[in-house]
N, C-alpha and C positions, 0 to 999 in steps of 0.2 A: 688490495684484497688480502685478508689474513688466511692462514693455512686451513682453518676450519671452513671458511666460506668457499675456498677453492675446491675443497673436497665435496662440499654440498652441491656446488654448481656442476661439478663433473657427474655426480649421481643423478641430477635432474636431466642432464643432457644425454646420459648413457644409462638408462634405467635397466637395460638387459645385462649390463656388466656388473658382476659381483666381485667386489674388491673391498677389503677393509681399509680404514684410514691409514693405518701404519704401513700396509703394503703399498697403498697409493703413493705415499711419500718416499718409500724405498725405491720405487720405480721412477722417481723424478729425474728428468734429464739434468746433466751437470751444469748446463748454461742457465738453468732456472735457479735463481738465488733469492734469498729474502731481501726485502727492501733495505734492512739495516746494513747489509753488506754492499749495497750499491754505492757508487761514487759519483760526484759531480764531474761532468766532462766540460772543461773550460779551456780558454785560451786557444780556441779552434780557428782555423782559417775561415774568414767570412765567405769567400767565394765557394769554397768546398762545402761548407755546411748549408749554404743556400741551395746548391744543387741537390744535396742529399734530402733536404726538406721537401723540395718539389717532386723528387722521385718518389718519396714516401707517399705523398698525396696521390700521385698518379697510380702507384702500385695498389694503394688501398681501393681506388676506384675500379681497377682491373679485377681485384678479388671480389668486390661488391657486385660487379656485373655478372661474373661467373658464366661467360658465354661457352657452352659445351664445345662448339667447334674450334675454340681457341685454346683448349686445355693444353695442347702440346707446345704452345708458344710460351716461353718463359718470360717472367717480368724482369725488369732491369734492377738488379740487386743493389748496386751502389754506384758511386761516381766513376769508378774505374771501368765498370762494365759499360756505363753510358758513354765514356770516352772511346771505348773500343768500337762502338757503333759508328763513330764519326771519323775514324781514320782507317787507312788500308791495313790489312792484316800484316803483322810483323812476327818474326821468330822470337822465341823466348830469349830474353837477355839483350835484344837489339832495341835501338831507339827508333821511333817512327820517323818516316821521311819528313824532311823539313817542309816540303811543299804541302804535306798533309796537315801539319800543325799550324801552318800559316794560312790554311784554307784556300790554297791555290791549286789543289789537286782536282782534276775533273772527275775522278772516280768516286771519291769519298766526300764526306761533309756532314753537317748537322741534319741534313734532310733524311739521312739514313735512320737516325734515331727517331725522328718524327714519323717516318713510315712504319717503324716497328711498333710504335704505340697505336698507329692507325690499325695495324693488323690485330692488335690485342682488343680493339673495339672500344677504346676509352672515349671516343667522340662519336659513337653511334647515334647518340641523342645530342644534337647540337645545343639544345636548350638546357642541358643538365649543368648544374653548378657544383662546385667543389670548394671546400674550405682548406686553406693551406697557410703556411707561415713563411716569413722571410725577414732576415735581419736587414735593417735599413737605418739611415741617419735621420733623426727627428730634431726639429728645432724646439728648444725649450725657452720659455719666456720668464718663468718663475723658478727660484727667486731672482735670477738674472738671466740675460739672454745668452744661450749657449746651445751646443748640439750634443747629442748622445746617441749611442746605438740602442735600438729597441727591437724586440721580436714582434713584428707587426702581423696581425691576423688579416687574412685576405679571403674574400669570397667572390669567385669569378666563374665564368663558363669554363668547362674543361678545355676547350680548344684554346682559350686565352692563356690558361696555365701552361699548356703544351708549347705555345708560341713563346711564352716567357722563358721556359726552360731552354728551348732551342737558341734563343738570343744569348743566354748565359753560356751555352756550350760553344758559341762561336770563338771565344777567346780562351775557353777552358783547357783545351789541349795544350796550348802554349803555356798556360799557367802551370799545369801538371808537369810538363816537360822541364820548365825552368827549375821547379822545386826539386825534381829528381836529379837533374843534371848538376845543379850547384852542390847538392849534398854529396853526390858521387865524386865530384872533383875534390872535395874536401877529404872524403874517405880514402881516395887513391893517394893523395899527398901524405896523409897521416900514416898510411900503411908503410910507406917507404920514404922517409924524409931525407932529402939530399943533405950533404954536409954544408955547413954555414947557412942553413935555412931554418928559421923558427916560424912555426905556425901558431897564431894566437886567436882564440875564440873568446869573444867578450860580449857581455850584455848586462844591462842593469837588471838587478833583481827587484821585485816589488818591495817597496819600503817596509822595514820591519817596525811594527808598533810595540813599544816597550810596555811590559806588563809587570805585575808584582804578584808574588805569592802572599796570601793573607791581606789583600788590599781592602781599603775601606770603600763604601758604596759609591761616594762621589768621585773617586779616582777613576772610575770607568770612563768618564768624559774628559779625562786630562792626559791621554796617552801622548807621548812624544814619538817621533818617527826617526829612524836611522837609515841612511843610504848604504846599501851593500852592492859593490860592483866587482864581480869576479872576472878574472882573465885566466883562461886555461891555456897554457903554453906547451907545445910539443917540440922537441928537438932531439937530435942524435948525439949520444956521448962518444967518447973516444973509441969505445968498443963496437959502435954501430947500433947500440940498443936505444930504443925510443924512451926518452925521459918525459914524464908528465909533471909539469910544475904549475900548481894553482896559486895565483897571486890574487888575494882578496883585499879590496880596499873598503875600509869602514870609515864613514864620515857623517858629520852632523849637517852637511850641506845638502839640502833637498832640491836644489835647482839642477836638474839633469840636462844641462846644456853642453854645447861643444867645448866651451871654456873649461868646464868641470872635467871632461874626459881628457882634454889636451894636457891637463896638469898631471895626468898619469903617464904621459909619454906617448900616447897615440890617440889622436882625436878622430880616428876614422870610425868611431861608433855610429855617427850619424851620416845620413845620406843627404847632405845639403851643402850649400856654398862655403860656409865657414870651415867645417871639417875638411872639405876638399882643398881649401887654401892651406890648411895646416899640413895636409899630406904633401902638397907641392913644396912646402917650405922644408920638409925633412930631407929633401935631396941635398940641401946645403948644411942644415943644422946637424945631421947625423954623420957627417964626415964620409959621405959616399955610400952609406948603407941604403940599399934599395928598399922602398916601402910600397907594398901593394895592398889594396883593400878589396876583398871579395865578399859579396852579399849573398846570403841565402835567399831562396825564392820567397816572394812576398807571402806572409802568413805561415811560413814553414821554417821558422828560425830556431825552433827548439833544439837544444844541443847540450854539450858538456857543461857550459856555463850555468845552465839552469839546474843541472844536477849538483854542481858545486854549491850554488846558493842554497839549494834545498838541504844539503848536509849541514851548512853553517846555521841556517835558521832552526833546524831541528835540534841541534846541539844547544843553541841559546835557549830555546823553549824548555828543554830538559833541565838546563841550569837554573832557570827561574822556578820551575816546579820543585827543584831540590832545595830552594830557599835562598839562592844567590840573588842579590840586589843588582840588577843590570838595567839601570834607568837612563843611561846616556851612552854616546859613542865611545867614550873613554872606558867605561865599565865593560862594555861588550868587547872592545878590542883587547883588554887585559885578559878577559875570560877565554876568548877563542884562541888567543896566542898561546896561553898555557895549556889549553885542552885539545886543540886541533892542529897545532903546528907539526909538520912532518918533514923529515930530512933523510929519506931513503935513497937508494941508488937509482931507482927508476920512478919514484914518486915523491914529490915534494909539495909542501903547502906553506905559504908565507902570508902573513897579514900585515897591512900597512894602515896607519891612521892618518887621515887628512882632515884638517880643520878648515871650515868654510872661509876663514880669514886668509888662508894661504892660497886660495884659488884666484888667480888674476883674471879679472873680467874686463879690464880696460886695455884692449889691444887694438889700437887705431888702425893698423895695417889690415886687420881682418875685416874692418867695416867697409873696405873698398871692394870686397868680394861680391861678385854678381852671380845670379843663378845660372847653372848650366842647363841649356835646353835639353829636354828629354831625360832628365835625371832619373825618373822612375823606370825607364826602359833598360838602363844598363846595370850590370851586376859586377863590374870589375873596374877598378881605378888604380892608376899608378902614377908616381911623381915623375916629372920631367925637369922642371925648374920652378922657382918661386913664381906662382901665378899661372903655371902651365901644368896640365895633367893629360893623361891619355885614358880613354874609356873604351870598354867593350860591352856588347850586349850580354854575352855569357863568358864565364871563366874557363880557363884551361890550365891544368897543372902538369902538362907534359914537360919534359926536360928542355924542349925548344922554347916553349912559352915562358919558362922560368929563367931563360938566358943561361942555361947550363951547357947546352950544346947548340951547334948550328944545324940548320936544316929546315924541313917543312913540318908544320904542326900536324900531328896525327889525327886531330879532330877538326881539320879545316873545312869539313863538310858542314859543320854546325857553328864553328867559331869564326867570327868576322875579324876584320883587321882593326888594329888600334886606331882610334880617332882622337886627334889632339884637340883639347879644349882650353880656352883662355878664361881666366877667373876674374879679370878686372876690365873695366871699360877702356882704359888706356891701351892695354894689350890688344883688345879687340879692334880698336881703331887702327893700330899699327898693322894688324893682320889684314884688315880690309884694304888699307892703302897698298900693301905689298901685293895682294891679289889683283887689285885693279891695275897696278903697274905691269904685272905679268900678262894680264889680258891685253893691255895696250901693245906690249912688245910682240905678243903673238899675232895680233892683227897687222902690225907693221911688217912682220916677216912674211905673212901671207901675201 
């Protein structure tokens, strides 16, 4: 709706209000902005946005019904308010009880949210339908068989939508808890980094498509792509100050696999069997340097690496607009090295060029790696020996868990014990044999 139409609509709906168009726009709330100033909201967590979409549909139904006796009952504004209905009340700054987010508490649960919408009268008419949206995976057959995420339109009874929302909320408290907990552990560690500890945040940026200033028409269909892989490192210097060192890899290799990342010195970018095997190998290959990998909550991994890649891409785009020819990885590497390299006391930025020919992909030992059961459930991995790792459901960066001091973990209410995992079938067979022998010995002693 344009500004003029908005003013005319207001005049039609409020005929007794006398206000000029200029005064009407002078009284405009700050949060109301022109469409040209709007932005695309992308790269959102699928679980979170699906909950928000369903809440929006239910809230619209509440507003449409306008039951006078229910005016004092507020709608559920967002996912965080919805989550509060499903857990016991906690003080500000405190985490919810573990039994609440695991849905083992007898006092709270998703039924509380359902009851709240019942009070709002959204299912007063059980035959009433509602239109809503949900992100889901769809199978595509053309031009080839594949799957993709689509925003699917739904039309169901209101009670079915409410049931769908409550099913999502069953695991949603744990989802939010993991996202908040993992990021808080990173923030706590970054705030006060112990000596001899380096924290690295890494993530692939979206491939950069090369463009040209003053390009011919047919060149629009012939763009090349360049891989940008930033690693943001934090460590303490001799004076105890935190140093931020951004290491950015530029490459013409577009295969973003574990072999590619391992060539950079840390293949823990991926949460699968091959990078896990690489982590286990570092126990021997790095001369005793301990390596741990901590994962952000699923769908909530935005962080410093994304900001770093944004700076690099913006600089490359400005360089192209200025007339520089940046058509390949070598050109881009030369440009960003001269334009963006930093070497300050507390902030550094370095660029490295990797050719796809230099990335080794024939690693026979890694082919023996097998999948670790429950990989999606844990968020922390550390090396024990080649083929052996330890995993945890959640991370903890206290001095005890970092093996800096002895004692009891301060977060033991939420943090479970380390579980040893084997990464090859041979090791698993040996473990099974040793367990069976122990069981037999135990029976004989009895």
